[in-house]
Steps between C-alpha positions, in 0.01 A plus 500: 500500500657746733655434841187609695272275295728201553510553876122556512439165328736319730344664807152393387615143453635487849198668668198367313435211745571690822202479738632634832684808629781292643540317172502834317775636720711185456449493125586874477825447697593199279422698183724785616787251542417344162508840330843581653651198330372562149745595233417796282657653190827682599527314831853452635553124557777261600512157334629214712635178350306229678773235504774720646303773681717764325368804314524582131757784483708713268806714564713747307723218360503379147541149347842444356348274234178498292319827476728666762187656646430562870497167681209330679550258789342364815660670802394571857245304699360837606354758259745784448519800266645301211222239520204735457306502165219712368228279345333654197207397292295659223238613758457840657716613793409308819255271318490147641696232311330163449605160365283568193727781393737418214840637586696704748837667498739523793706816533791490739415780738861605567639504145163557315599222256264222397531127564523320167706313246721658229552377152753590244825687507669779299846440344735740344650419161847653484529447128213728395477678840134416547282326758297196430256314718478124567179353642513233779402460861773523754588214739547534873853509640514152646291291255319502169168629639367843398668794673274726713603857549387850594448701178494867425218490241540866403811417308462127441214393275621142462354349811201324641362627832133386515452223754205267527415406860304203621408361841733210585201295612326342203148631439293761332612799702307822436549678829720806572870443559605561862799495729643158576341337186735246349526571129688388191642763268548414134610690191459432130785540253327711230784493250690219330875484449465685170340796677155431360184534715335165572173400664638156580788615718610277787357577843757484785459523877700718740712271713795496739728223602634406841850422385560709186704808575717741304760753610533865409766720656567242770138483599305170455138519383233229493385484139147575374410389147211393282435138409233320303415273794288634783637435846351631827390858528581842627 
């Protein structure tokens, strides 16, 4: 279904019981506002952590531990350039995204890298002068939860970047996703610690903590990680 068809169906739902001109005008105005808040494929969005009011961000700094990839944190209480993300789905450009869709990816608009989790690490064997690869998921700087980073997928195949999203309010949500919705983001570990693909991988939720911080180059960052327990929303 293309964007025009989706809008047409929504418009019909809103207008089918209108019986007066005044009501028609009011419904049309409300529908215009409703449309302006809908999220489409390739929209630029900012994700606010509900508990702290801070925005999911990334900057051109790299973890000193774990994957040593570009770090992710919750930063300013106002959306700024490093807290903007391009939401992508498997739909056509500008097609509406709904809660019945399976996965999305989030591309950091400034760095063009993708939000995700890395697994594995290359090591150099000085004896035979060769590289070997060890499979494992990296832990975040301040605890044993899963590290979340911004990943350049063009030269890093060992990562997971497909996020499942659900409305934070329990229910059978089938509507389109829109601005100011409170959602939970989760990701599935699709490989085990031996590097094998698994269909029973652990599902973990994107989270942040009020009091967990780490320091890089004298700057303190509020940590973002993945955990197998759901808490709050974004």
